[in-house]
C-alpha positions as CSV (number, residue, x, y, z in Angstrom):
1,M,-14.2,26.9,-8.3
2,P,-11.7,29.4,-8.6
3,N,-12.9,32.3,-10.0
4,T,-9.7,34.1,-11.6
5,L,-9.5,37.6,-13.3
6,L,-6.8,36.2,-15.7
7,A,-7.6,34.6,-19.1
8,R,-7.9,30.7,-19.4
9,I,-6.3,28.7,-22.4
10,P,-8.9,25.8,-22.7
11,R,-7.6,22.2,-23.0
12,Q,-7.9,21.8,-26.4
13,Q,-5.6,24.9,-27.2
14,L,-2.8,24.1,-24.8
15,D,0.3,22.8,-26.0
16,P,0.6,19.1,-26.1
17,R,3.1,19.0,-23.5
18,W,0.6,20.5,-20.8
19,Q,-2.3,18.8,-21.7
20,Q,-1.4,15.7,-19.5
21,A,-0.8,18.0,-16.9
22,W,-4.5,19.6,-17.5
23,E,-5.9,16.1,-17.5
24,T,-4.0,14.9,-14.3
25,L,-4.8,18.2,-12.2
26,N,-8.5,18.0,-13.5
27,R,-8.8,14.2,-12.4
28,L,-7.5,14.7,-9.0
29,A,-8.7,18.4,-8.2
30,G,-11.8,18.9,-10.5
31,S,-10.5,21.8,-11.9
32,A,-7.3,22.6,-14.1
33,T,-7.5,26.6,-13.7
34,F,-3.7,26.4,-12.7
35,V,-2.5,24.8,-15.9
36,E,-4.9,27.0,-18.0
37,V,-3.7,30.5,-16.5
38,F,0.0,29.6,-16.2
39,A,0.1,28.2,-20.1
40,Q,0.0,32.0,-21.0
41,A,3.5,31.9,-19.7
42,P,5.0,28.8,-20.9
43,E,8.5,29.6,-19.6
44,V,6.8,29.9,-16.2
45,L,4.8,26.8,-16.3
46,D,7.9,25.1,-17.8
47,F,9.4,26.1,-14.3
48,V,6.9,25.0,-12.4
49,L,6.3,21.4,-13.8
50,D,9.4,20.4,-15.2
51,K,12.0,22.3,-13.5
52,F,10.7,22.3,-10.1
53,Y,8.7,19.5,-9.9
54,G,10.4,17.3,-12.5
55,R,14.0,17.8,-11.4
56,L,13.7,19.0,-7.7
57,F,10.6,17.8,-6.2
58,F,10.5,14.2,-8.2
59,G,14.6,14.2,-8.3
60,G,17.1,15.6,-5.9
61,T,18.5,13.5,-3.1
62,V,15.7,13.7,-0.5
63,A,13.5,10.4,-0.5
64,Q,10.0,11.2,-2.4
65,R,8.3,10.2,0.7
66,Y,9.4,12.9,2.8
67,K,8.7,15.6,0.0
68,Q,5.2,14.1,-0.3
69,L,4.8,14.4,3.3
70,A,5.9,17.9,3.6
71,R,4.0,18.9,0.8
72,L,0.6,17.7,2.1
73,K,1.4,19.1,5.6
74,L,1.8,22.2,3.9
75,S,-1.4,22.2,1.8
76,L,-3.1,21.0,5.1
77,L,-2.0,24.3,6.8
78,H,-2.6,26.5,4.0
79,G,-6.1,25.2,3.2
80,C,-5.7,24.5,-0.3
81,R,-8.6,22.3,-1.2
82,T,-7.1,22.1,-5.1
83,C,-3.6,20.9,-3.6
84,N,-5.0,18.7,-0.8
85,R,-7.0,16.8,-3.6
86,Q,-3.7,16.3,-5.6
87,N,-1.4,15.8,-2.6
88,V,-3.5,13.2,-0.7
89,P,-2.9,10.7,-3.8
90,G,0.5,11.6,-3.8
91,A,1.2,10.8,-0.2
92,L,-0.7,7.7,-0.7
93,E,1.5,6.5,-3.5
94,A,4.5,7.4,-1.5
95,G,3.5,4.9,1.3
96,F,1.6,6.7,3.6
97,T,-1.7,5.0,4.9
98,V,-5.1,6.9,5.4
99,E,-4.5,6.5,9.1
100,Q,-1.4,8.6,8.9
101,I,-3.0,11.2,6.5
102,D,-6.0,11.6,8.7
103,A,-3.5,12.0,12.1
104,L,-1.8,14.6,9.9
105,A,-5.0,16.4,9.2
106,S,-5.6,16.5,12.8
107,G,-2.5,17.8,13.7
108,Q,-1.2,14.5,15.3
109,D,2.4,12.9,14.2
110,A,2.3,9.8,16.7
111,P,2.0,7.3,13.5
112,F,4.9,8.7,11.9
113,T,8.6,7.8,12.3
114,A,11.2,10.2,13.9
115,A,12.5,11.5,10.6
116,E,9.1,12.0,9.2
117,R,8.1,13.7,12.5
118,A,11.1,16.1,11.8
119,V,10.0,17.0,8.5
120,I,6.6,17.5,9.7
121,A,7.6,20.1,12.3
122,Y,10.3,21.8,9.6
123,A,7.0,22.0,7.5
124,A,5.4,23.7,10.0
125,E,8.1,26.0,10.6
126,V,8.4,27.0,6.8
127,S,4.4,27.3,6.4
128,L,2.7,30.6,5.2
129,T,1.0,30.2,8.3
130,N,4.0,30.6,10.8
131,L,5.3,33.9,10.5
132,E,7.9,33.4,13.0
133,G,9.1,30.1,11.6
134,R,12.7,29.4,12.3
135,L,15.2,26.4,12.2
136,S,16.0,26.0,15.9
137,P,19.1,24.0,17.2
138,E,16.6,21.3,18.6
139,L,14.9,20.9,15.2
140,H,18.2,21.0,13.2
141,A,19.7,18.2,15.7
142,R,16.3,16.3,14.7
143,L,16.6,16.3,11.2
144,R,20.5,15.7,11.1
145,G,19.8,12.9,12.8
146,H,18.0,11.6,9.5
147,F,19.2,14.3,6.7
148,S,22.5,16.0,5.4
149,D,22.6,19.8,5.8
150,A,22.5,19.5,1.9
151,Q,19.4,17.6,2.2
152,I,17.9,19.9,4.8
153,L,18.4,22.6,2.3
154,E,16.7,20.6,-0.6
155,L,14.0,19.8,1.7
156,G,13.4,23.6,2.6
157,T,13.7,24.7,-0.9
158,V,11.0,22.4,-2.0
159,M,8.7,23.6,0.6
160,A,9.6,27.6,-0.2
161,V,8.9,27.1,-3.6
162,I,5.5,25.3,-2.7
163,C,4.7,28.1,-0.1
164,G,5.4,30.8,-2.7
165,M,3.2,29.0,-5.4
166,A,0.8,28.5,-2.9
167,K,0.7,32.0,-2.0
168,L,0.5,33.0,-5.5
169,S,-2.3,30.8,-6.4
170,F,-4.4,32.1,-3.7
171,V,-3.5,35.8,-5.0
172,L,-4.6,35.1,-8.5
173,D,-7.4,33.0,-7.1
174,V,-6.4,29.8,-9.5
175,V,-7.1,27.2,-6.6
176,E,-10.0,26.4,-4.5
177,R,-9.7,26.9,-0.6
178,E,-10.8,24.7,2.3
179,D,-13.5,26.5,4.5
180,Y,-10.6,26.7,7.3
181,C,-8.4,28.5,4.8
182,P,-6.7,31.3,6.6
183,F,-6.1,33.3,3.3
184,T,-9.6,34.4,2.6
185,A,-11.1,34.7,-0.9
186,P,-11.4,37.9,-2.9
187,A,-14.8,39.6,-2.5
């Protein structure tokens, strides 16, 4: 259970527009600490849920399938249990199989298409755990076989925001970590 030092706004005191997000996060992850804490800054929660997720993550020009794959790959690499609990259902809804998700969790990419393997490799470069990540000419060529440069930028921006929010969520202790999470919980 997250043990944040920040105050929480209970579900019944949340602005009605955030109550559905609270319910969804609580149902999927078993804790809605993120929403409870971020509801103190409505403009920030609005940015995350509406502007980022509503407009860019669930909108944009890159197919939802690739964004869901990148998000799950990142949460698996980062060891965010809260994220994994919501990202696995998202990946399943995007059409990935349990076998593919299990392969992704074990570091295998064989059951994926060439485009999906390129997205997985891109996510590994953007990940917080890869301090020397970069878009090599080889990876760029792999991505360009399936995406325009504008779409590569969109996908990278989605991953960058996810990574930044993951880091902030770890710092604020508003998410649960997997046992293997490289970002240790505060003492």
